PDB file with SEQRES, HELIX, SHEET and CRYST1 records, atoms N, CA, C and O in Angstrom:
SEQRES   1 A   50  MET LYS ARG LEU VAL TRP PHE ARG ARG CYS PHE THR VAL          
SEQRES   2 A   50  VAL GLU ALA ILE TRP TRP GLU LYS ARG LEU LYS LYS TYR          
SEQRES   3 A   50  ARG ARG ASP TRP LYS ILE ASN LEU ILE GLU GLN ASP ASN          
SEQRES   4 A   50  PRO ASN TRP ASP ASP LEU TYR PRO ASN LEU PHE                  
HELIX    1 AA1 VAL A   13  LYS A   25  1                                  13    
HELIX    2 AA2 ARG A   28  ASP A   38  1                                  11    
HELIX    3 AA3 TYR A   46  ASN A   48  5                                   3    
CRYST1    1.000    1.000    1.000  90.00  90.00  90.00 P 1           1          
ATOM      1  N   MET A   1       0.831  -1.224  -0.044  1.00  0.00           N  
ATOM      2  CA  MET A   1       0.024   0.043  -0.003  1.00  0.00           C  
ATOM      3  C   MET A   1       0.940   1.294  -0.041  1.00  0.00           C  
ATOM      4  O   MET A   1       1.891   1.407   0.732  1.00  0.00           O  
ATOM      5  N   LYS A   2       0.635   2.180  -0.918  1.00  0.00           N  
ATOM      6  CA  LYS A   2       1.441   3.388  -0.927  1.00  0.00           C  
ATOM      7  C   LYS A   2       0.519   4.598  -0.578  1.00  0.00           C  
ATOM      8  O   LYS A   2      -0.638   4.645  -0.994  1.00  0.00           O  
ATOM      9  N   ARG A   3       1.058   5.554   0.183  1.00  0.00           N  
ATOM     10  CA  ARG A   3       0.409   6.718   0.656  1.00  0.00           C  
ATOM     11  C   ARG A   3       1.327   7.831   0.501  1.00  0.00           C  
ATOM     12  O   ARG A   3       2.552   7.745   0.577  1.00  0.00           O  
ATOM     13  N   LEU A   4       0.617   8.936   0.266  1.00  0.00           N  
ATOM     14  CA  LEU A   4       1.421  10.279   0.087  1.00  0.00           C  
ATOM     15  C   LEU A   4       1.294  10.903   1.524  1.00  0.00           C  
ATOM     16  O   LEU A   4       0.232  11.398   1.900  1.00  0.00           O  
ATOM     17  N   VAL A   5       2.348  10.863   2.261  1.00  0.00           N  
ATOM     18  CA  VAL A   5       2.314  11.331   3.703  1.00  0.00           C  
ATOM     19  C   VAL A   5       3.033  12.664   3.833  1.00  0.00           C  
ATOM     20  O   VAL A   5       2.962  13.247   4.915  1.00  0.00           O  
ATOM     21  N   TRP A   6       3.702  13.185   2.858  1.00  0.00           N  
ATOM     22  CA  TRP A   6       4.300  14.500   2.882  1.00  0.00           C  
ATOM     23  C   TRP A   6       4.646  15.102   1.436  1.00  0.00           C  
ATOM     24  O   TRP A   6       5.134  14.428   0.529  1.00  0.00           O  
ATOM     25  N   PHE A   7       4.348  16.374   1.353  1.00  0.00           N  
ATOM     26  CA  PHE A   7       4.766  16.884   0.107  1.00  0.00           C  
ATOM     27  C   PHE A   7       5.012  18.426   0.267  1.00  0.00           C  
ATOM     28  O   PHE A   7       4.629  19.050   1.257  1.00  0.00           O  
ATOM     29  N   ARG A   8       5.614  18.930  -0.679  1.00  0.00           N  
ATOM     30  CA  ARG A   8       5.936  20.360  -0.615  1.00  0.00           C  
ATOM     31  C   ARG A   8       5.581  20.907  -2.033  1.00  0.00           C  
ATOM     32  O   ARG A   8       6.040  20.359  -3.035  1.00  0.00           O  
ATOM     33  N   ARG A   9       4.824  21.907  -2.104  1.00  0.00           N  
ATOM     34  CA  ARG A   9       4.452  22.599  -3.323  1.00  0.00           C  
ATOM     35  C   ARG A   9       5.665  23.386  -3.809  1.00  0.00           C  
ATOM     36  O   ARG A   9       6.361  24.020  -3.016  1.00  0.00           O  
ATOM     37  N   CYS A  10       5.893  23.345  -5.011  1.00  0.00           N  
ATOM     38  CA  CYS A  10       6.991  24.026  -5.617  1.00  0.00           C  
ATOM     39  C   CYS A  10       6.384  24.787  -6.954  1.00  0.00           C  
ATOM     40  O   CYS A  10       5.534  24.237  -7.654  1.00  0.00           O  
ATOM     41  N   PHE A  11       6.862  26.000  -7.218  1.00  0.00           N  
ATOM     42  CA  PHE A  11       6.327  26.751  -8.225  1.00  0.00           C  
ATOM     43  C   PHE A  11       7.132  26.541  -9.590  1.00  0.00           C  
ATOM     44  O   PHE A  11       6.629  26.881 -10.661  1.00  0.00           O  
ATOM     45  N   THR A  12       8.326  26.000  -9.511  1.00  0.00           N  
ATOM     46  CA  THR A  12       9.187  25.707 -10.706  1.00  0.00           C  
ATOM     47  C   THR A  12       9.680  24.339 -10.597  1.00  0.00           C  
ATOM     48  O   THR A  12       9.704  23.750  -9.516  1.00  0.00           O  
ATOM     49  N   VAL A  13      10.099  23.790 -11.765  1.00  0.00           N  
ATOM     50  CA  VAL A  13      10.706  22.604 -11.767  1.00  0.00           C  
ATOM     51  C   VAL A  13      12.089  22.647 -11.190  1.00  0.00           C  
ATOM     52  O   VAL A  13      12.580  21.713 -10.556  1.00  0.00           O  
ATOM     53  N   VAL A  14      12.678  23.764 -11.439  1.00  0.00           N  
ATOM     54  CA  VAL A  14      14.065  23.911 -10.819  1.00  0.00           C  
ATOM     55  C   VAL A  14      13.947  23.921  -9.326  1.00  0.00           C  
ATOM     56  O   VAL A  14      14.865  23.349  -8.737  1.00  0.00           O  
ATOM     57  N   GLU A  15      12.978  24.469  -8.576  1.00  0.00           N  
ATOM     58  CA  GLU A  15      12.752  24.408  -7.320  1.00  0.00           C  
ATOM     59  C   GLU A  15      12.449  22.967  -6.767  1.00  0.00           C  
ATOM     60  O   GLU A  15      12.966  22.548  -5.732  1.00  0.00           O  
ATOM     61  N   ALA A  16      11.641  22.299  -7.477  1.00  0.00           N  
ATOM     62  CA  ALA A  16      11.211  20.849  -7.155  1.00  0.00           C  
ATOM     63  C   ALA A  16      12.503  20.014  -7.187  1.00  0.00           C  
ATOM     64  O   ALA A  16      12.720  19.163  -6.324  1.00  0.00           O  
ATOM     65  N   ILE A  17      13.334  20.263  -8.165  1.00  0.00           N  
ATOM     66  CA  ILE A  17      14.520  19.315  -8.334  1.00  0.00           C  
ATOM     67  C   ILE A  17      15.521  19.656  -7.098  1.00  0.00           C  
ATOM     68  O   ILE A  17      16.111  18.781  -6.464  1.00  0.00           O  
ATOM     69  N   TRP A  18      15.627  21.031  -6.848  1.00  0.00           N  
ATOM     70  CA  TRP A  18      16.415  21.449  -5.577  1.00  0.00           C  
ATOM     71  C   TRP A  18      16.029  20.704  -4.399  1.00  0.00           C  
ATOM     72  O   TRP A  18      16.841  20.135  -3.670  1.00  0.00           O  
ATOM     73  N   TRP A  19      14.663  20.716  -4.208  1.00  0.00           N  
ATOM     74  CA  TRP A  19      14.178  20.073  -2.896  1.00  0.00           C  
ATOM     75  C   TRP A  19      14.446  18.524  -2.844  1.00  0.00           C  
ATOM     76  O   TRP A  19      14.736  17.907  -1.819  1.00  0.00           O  
ATOM     77  N   GLU A  20      14.310  18.010  -4.051  1.00  0.00           N  
ATOM     78  CA  GLU A  20      14.551  16.553  -4.114  1.00  0.00           C  
ATOM     79  C   GLU A  20      15.946  16.149  -3.750  1.00  0.00           C  
ATOM     80  O   GLU A  20      16.190  15.177  -3.035  1.00  0.00           O  
ATOM     81  N   LYS A  21      16.821  16.910  -4.256  1.00  0.00           N  
ATOM     82  CA  LYS A  21      18.369  16.714  -4.100  1.00  0.00           C  
ATOM     83  C   LYS A  21      18.618  17.112  -2.615  1.00  0.00           C  
ATOM     84  O   LYS A  21      19.452  16.417  -2.035  1.00  0.00           O  
ATOM     85  N   ARG A  22      18.103  17.998  -1.988  1.00  0.00           N  
ATOM     86  CA  ARG A  22      18.250  18.383  -0.571  1.00  0.00           C  
ATOM     87  C   ARG A  22      17.800  17.267   0.381  1.00  0.00           C  
ATOM     88  O   ARG A  22      18.477  16.875   1.332  1.00  0.00           O  
ATOM     89  N   LEU A  23      16.595  16.793   0.038  1.00  0.00           N  
ATOM     90  CA  LEU A  23      16.115  15.737   0.774  1.00  0.00           C  
ATOM     91  C   LEU A  23      16.821  14.408   0.946  1.00  0.00           C  
ATOM     92  O   LEU A  23      16.876  13.735   1.976  1.00  0.00           O  
ATOM     93  N   LYS A  24      17.360  14.142  -0.259  1.00  0.00           N  
ATOM     94  CA  LYS A  24      18.168  12.862  -0.416  1.00  0.00           C  
ATOM     95  C   LYS A  24      19.330  12.974   0.504  1.00  0.00           C  
ATOM     96  O   LYS A  24      19.781  11.918   0.947  1.00  0.00           O  
ATOM     97  N   LYS A  25      19.880  14.090   0.855  1.00  0.00           N  
ATOM     98  CA  LYS A  25      21.137  14.222   1.674  1.00  0.00           C  
ATOM     99  C   LYS A  25      20.854  13.869   3.102  1.00  0.00           C  
ATOM    100  O   LYS A  25      21.792  13.525   3.822  1.00  0.00           O  
ATOM    101  N   TYR A  26      19.630  13.928   3.567  1.00  0.00           N  
ATOM    102  CA  TYR A  26      19.236  13.764   5.016  1.00  0.00           C  
ATOM    103  C   TYR A  26      19.099  12.311   5.348  1.00  0.00           C  
ATOM    104  O   TYR A  26      18.800  11.476   4.494  1.00  0.00           O  
ATOM    105  N   ARG A  27      19.325  12.022   6.617  1.00  0.00           N  
ATOM    106  CA  ARG A  27      19.202  10.628   7.073  1.00  0.00           C  
ATOM    107  C   ARG A  27      17.639  10.360   7.246  1.00  0.00           C  
ATOM    108  O   ARG A  27      16.797  11.255   7.318  1.00  0.00           O  
ATOM    109  N   ARG A  28      17.388   9.040   7.301  1.00  0.00           N  
ATOM    110  CA  ARG A  28      16.042   8.588   7.451  1.00  0.00           C  
ATOM    111  C   ARG A  28      15.332   9.194   8.567  1.00  0.00           C  
ATOM    112  O   ARG A  28      14.219   9.665   8.334  1.00  0.00           O  
ATOM    113  N   ASP A  29      15.825   9.253   9.787  1.00  0.00           N  
ATOM    114  CA  ASP A  29      15.234   9.758  11.026  1.00  0.00           C  
ATOM    115  C   ASP A  29      14.931  11.279  10.935  1.00  0.00           C  
ATOM    116  O   ASP A  29      13.939  11.735  11.504  1.00  0.00           O  
ATOM    117  N   TRP A  30      15.740  12.030  10.257  1.00  0.00           N  
ATOM    118  CA  TRP A  30      15.257  13.454   9.960  1.00  0.00           C  
ATOM    119  C   TRP A  30      14.075  13.456   9.055  1.00  0.00           C  
ATOM    120  O   TRP A  30      13.177  14.259   9.307  1.00  0.00           O  
ATOM    121  N   LYS A  31      13.964  12.675   8.054  1.00  0.00           N  
ATOM    122  CA  LYS A  31      12.914  12.592   7.119  1.00  0.00           C  
ATOM    123  C   LYS A  31      11.567  12.205   7.837  1.00  0.00           C  
ATOM    124  O   LYS A  31      10.496  12.746   7.564  1.00  0.00           O  
ATOM    125  N   ILE A  32      11.727  11.192   8.806  1.00  0.00           N  
ATOM    126  CA  ILE A  32      10.639  10.868   9.600  1.00  0.00           C  
ATOM    127  C   ILE A  32      10.054  12.029  10.449  1.00  0.00           C  
ATOM    128  O   ILE A  32       8.847  12.257  10.517  1.00  0.00           O  
ATOM    129  N   ASN A  33      10.964  12.708  11.056  1.00  0.00           N  
ATOM    130  CA  ASN A  33      10.629  13.784  11.981  1.00  0.00           C  
ATOM    131  C   ASN A  33       9.979  14.989  11.009  1.00  0.00           C  
ATOM    132  O   ASN A  33       9.033  15.643  11.449  1.00  0.00           O  
ATOM    133  N   LEU A  34      10.471  15.235   9.795  1.00  0.00           N  
ATOM    134  CA  LEU A  34       9.840  16.101   8.877  1.00  0.00           C  
ATOM    135  C   LEU A  34       8.328  15.728   8.638  1.00  0.00           C  
ATOM    136  O   LEU A  34       7.434  16.570   8.721  1.00  0.00           O  
ATOM    137  N   ILE A  35       8.129  14.519   8.362  1.00  0.00           N  
ATOM    138  CA  ILE A  35       6.683  13.987   8.241  1.00  0.00           C  
ATOM    139  C   ILE A  35       5.868  14.233   9.366  1.00  0.00           C  
ATOM    140  O   ILE A  35       4.803  14.843   9.275  1.00  0.00           O  
ATOM    141  N   GLU A  36       6.389  13.717  10.584  1.00  0.00           N  
ATOM    142  CA  GLU A  36       5.565  13.761  11.797  1.00  0.00           C  
ATOM    143  C   GLU A  36       5.266  15.161  12.300  1.00  0.00           C  
ATOM    144  O   GLU A  36       4.328  15.349  13.075  1.00  0.00           O  
ATOM    145  N   GLN A  37       6.037  16.137  11.881  1.00  0.00           N  
ATOM    146  CA  GLN A  37       5.708  17.413  12.292  1.00  0.00           C  
ATOM    147  C   GLN A  37       4.395  18.033  11.728  1.00  0.00           C  
ATOM    148  O   GLN A  37       3.728  18.828  12.391  1.00  0.00           O  
ATOM    149  N   ASP A  38       4.054  17.630  10.469  1.00  0.00           N  
ATOM    150  CA  ASP A  38       2.893  18.074   9.747  1.00  0.00           C  
ATOM    151  C   ASP A  38       1.742  16.967   9.705  1.00  0.00           C  
ATOM    152  O   ASP A  38       0.582  17.310   9.480  1.00  0.00           O  
ATOM    153  N   ASN A  39       2.060  15.738   9.910  1.00  0.00           N  
ATOM    154  CA  ASN A  39       1.325  14.587   9.677  1.00  0.00           C  
ATOM    155  C   ASN A  39       1.542  13.448  10.604  1.00  0.00           C  
ATOM    156  O   ASN A  39       1.873  12.324  10.227  1.00  0.00           O  
ATOM    157  N   PRO A  40       1.312  13.839  11.989  1.00  0.00           N  
ATOM    158  CA  PRO A  40       1.774  12.809  12.937  1.00  0.00           C  
ATOM    159  C   PRO A  40       0.986  11.419  12.888  1.00  0.00           C  
ATOM    160  O   PRO A  40       1.435  10.496  13.569  1.00  0.00           O  
ATOM    161  N   ASN A  41      -0.082  11.232  12.177  1.00  0.00           N  
ATOM    162  CA  ASN A  41      -0.763  10.026  12.080  1.00  0.00           C  
ATOM    163  C   ASN A  41      -0.394   9.324  10.685  1.00  0.00           C  
ATOM    164  O   ASN A  41      -0.903   8.249  10.370  1.00  0.00           O  
ATOM    165  N   TRP A  42       0.440   9.938   9.944  1.00  0.00           N  
ATOM    166  CA  TRP A  42       0.910   9.428   8.596  1.00  0.00           C  
ATOM    167  C   TRP A  42      -0.488   9.310   7.777  1.00  0.00           C  
ATOM    168  O   TRP A  42      -0.604   8.319   7.056  1.00  0.00           O  
ATOM    169  N   ASP A  43      -1.335  10.048   7.818  1.00  0.00           N  
ATOM    170  CA  ASP A  43      -2.556  10.010   6.916  1.00  0.00           C  
ATOM    171  C   ASP A  43      -2.195  10.134   5.494  1.00  0.00           C  
ATOM    172  O   ASP A  43      -1.238  10.829   5.153  1.00  0.00           O  
ATOM    173  N   ASP A  44      -2.978   9.439   4.586  1.00  0.00           N  
ATOM    174  CA  ASP A  44      -2.742   9.696   3.140  1.00  0.00           C  
ATOM    175  C   ASP A  44      -3.271  11.012   2.715  1.00  0.00           C  
ATOM    176  O   ASP A  44      -4.466  11.275   2.851  1.00  0.00           O  
ATOM    177  N   LEU A  45      -2.423  11.852   2.203  1.00  0.00           N  
ATOM    178  CA  LEU A  45      -2.759  13.261   1.851  1.00  0.00           C  
ATOM    179  C   LEU A  45      -3.168  13.391   0.468  1.00  0.00           C  
ATOM    180  O   LEU A  45      -3.551  14.499   0.095  1.00  0.00           O  
ATOM    181  N   TYR A  46      -3.144  12.425  -0.346  1.00  0.00           N  
ATOM    182  CA  TYR A  46      -3.487  12.450  -1.773  1.00  0.00           C  
ATOM    183  C   TYR A  46      -4.924  12.919  -1.970  1.00  0.00           C  
ATOM    184  O   TYR A  46      -5.154  13.924  -2.643  1.00  0.00           O  
ATOM    185  N   PRO A  47      -5.923  12.187  -1.378  1.00  0.00           N  
ATOM    186  CA  PRO A  47      -7.265  12.557  -1.556  1.00  0.00           C  
ATOM    187  C   PRO A  47      -7.682  14.104  -1.389  1.00  0.00           C  
ATOM    188  O   PRO A  47      -8.648  14.573  -1.993  1.00  0.00           O  
ATOM    189  N   ASN A  48      -6.877  14.852  -0.525  1.00  0.00           N  
ATOM    190  CA  ASN A  48      -7.207  16.120  -0.174  1.00  0.00           C  
ATOM    191  C   ASN A  48      -6.401  17.186  -1.096  1.00  0.00           C  
ATOM    192  O   ASN A  48      -6.483  18.396  -0.886  1.00  0.00           O  
ATOM    193  N   LEU A  49      -5.658  16.656  -2.080  1.00  0.00           N  
ATOM    194  CA  LEU A  49      -4.911  17.584  -2.966  1.00  0.00           C  
ATOM    195  C   LEU A  49      -5.701  18.223  -3.878  1.00  0.00           C  
ATOM    196  O   LEU A  49      -5.277  19.304  -4.287  1.00  0.00           O  
ATOM    197  N   PHE A  50      -6.941  17.749  -4.376  1.00  0.00           N  
ATOM    198  CA  PHE A  50      -7.711  18.343  -5.426  1.00  0.00           C  
ATOM    199  C   PHE A  50      -9.112  18.915  -4.778  1.00  0.00           C  
ATOM    200  O   PHE A  50      -9.942  19.473  -5.497  1.00  0.00           O  
TER     201      PHE A  50                                                      
END                                                                             
């Protein structure tokens, strides 16, 4: 089962690529903390995008 648990809106492709590269540098525990700050229950955010 796949869920969208975190996302960041970007206004340009360049900005989106910059964020992707930045996130890849961090450890897993930092990424988990990032998710849990905004989505502590790890709810699927996809249905609310539109």
